[in-house]
N, C-alpha and C positions, 0 to 999 in steps of 0.2 A: 647777660643773655637770659632770655625767658625760657620757658619749658619747651618751646619749639625750636630752640637754638637760634633765635633771632636776636640780633644785636639791638638793644634798647637805647643805645647811645650813639646814633649815627654821626654825630659831630666828631667823635673820636676817630672814626675811619676817615672822615674828610680831612681832619687835621693831619693824620698819618700820611695820607696820600700827598697832601700839600707839602709836608715836611720832606718826604722822600723825593719830591720833585723840585725842591728848593735849590736856589743857586748858592746857598751857604752850605759848605761841606759839613759843618758840625750839625746843622739841623737835618741835613740829608742822612747823615750817619745815624743820628738819634732815631729817626723814623724807621730806618732799615733794621736797627737793633731791636726795636719794639716789634716789628714784623717777625723777626727771627725768634724772639723770646716768647711771643704769644701768637703762634700760628692759628690758634682757635678763635682769635678775635673776629674773624670774618663770619663765624657761625654758619648759618644756612646760606649765606651769600658767597661762600668761598668759590663755588664754581663760576658764578657770575663775575667774580673779581680776578680770576686766574690770569686772563689775558693782560689786564692792566698791571697786575703785579709783575708778570714776566717782562713787560715793557719797561717798568721802573727799574728792575734789576739789570736788564740789558743796557739801559741808558747809563746806569752807574758804572757798570763794568767797562763800557766803551767810552767813558769820559776821558778825552785826551789830556785834560789838565791834571788828572790824578791817575797815575799808572798803578792801579789797584793791586794787582798781583805782585808786581815788582816791589811796591811799597811794603806789602805784607811780608814778603820773603826777606827783605833787607832789615826789617825791624823785629824779627823774631828768631830764636834759635831752634824752635820746634819745626818739625816736618809736617805739620798739619796741612799746610797749603799744598805741599807736594802730594800727600795722601789724597786730598780732595781732587787734585788734578788727575791722579791715577784712577780714582773712582769714576770721574766724568768720562775719561778715555775708555774705560772698560764698559760703561753702561750707555753712553751716548757719543760715540766717536764722531758722528756727523756734526754734532754741535761744535766740536773743536776744529774740524777740517778747515773752515775759512781763516782760522788764526794759526795754522800750523807753523808758519815761519816765525811768528812772534813767540810761540811756545818754545820752539827750538832755541831761539836766541836767549830766552829767559833761562832755559835749562843750562845753557853754556855759561851763563853768568854765575 
């Protein structure tokens, strides 16, 4: 980043977006982990990239081949995912409304 918070290495963002949209789950996961670990990587372009980032996250969460939440809950003893679900329900209940049946099924498991 330069003094104006502009990313001086645009190839990195291009690579991350391509990785996060990849058909290979390990590459997709790597891109998403980097986004999570370095949210400031967008610099002054963050606002311009918000819609694209949301689309990437939604496509990953809605991937029918990988039941993301179920997989996370089954492979951990922590209640982190449950706490995150509660946070989303408290702050953005409209976001969960279309998936309420699946959420109830998940909670029953």
